C-alpha angles and dihedrals in degrees: 000000000000091000092050091050092049090049091054091050091050091049090053095055094088089051090055092047093056117070136200119243092247092056095063111012135054118226088203092057099077111181132192113196130185119193154115120284112244100174143350118207115202098200133135135287091021140008112240121209117197120201138173111235123189111221128214087262091059094249118129117230124191107226126197113215119195116219131185126281114300093245093051091051091047089054088055092054096259108136136179086264097052095088113034118187110276097031113141111228140164118224129198117197149108126291124233116266092242092059094244122148089266128108142175104240123228105171137006119205118200122212089259090059096253111144127209127191107226099196107267112188090205117128116256108256125219111281092015121119116238115249119272 
C-alpha cells in the first residue's frame, strides 16, 4: 500500500512541474518588448527566450519569454538556429502575475517583418484573432 502511494506521488511530480497559463501569467497584462536575444533554452516543457530590453529609463533588463513546447515549435518551422544570440526581435505576450521581467510569448517579429507564433498558451480574448 505504501509503495503504491509513493509510486502515485512520483508519477504526479511532472504534473506539478507544469503550470497552466492562468497560474503564472495575466492575460490582461499585455506586453510588447523589443530587444536583443541573449540566450534560447530548448528545454521541456517550454522553450525560454532571453532578451535584453532597454526600458524608458535607459536601463537594460533581461526578460525571460516562455514559448511553447520544443516539439510544437519545431513543427512550426522554429529551430535551434532561428534565433541566434544578438538577433533583434519584437515580442508580444503577457507578463507574469508577479510583475517580474517574465512573459508568456505569443508572437515574435523579426527585423524583416516576418512573424512567428511562439506557442502562447494564453486564452484567445474577444476580438483577437487566434494564432496561425
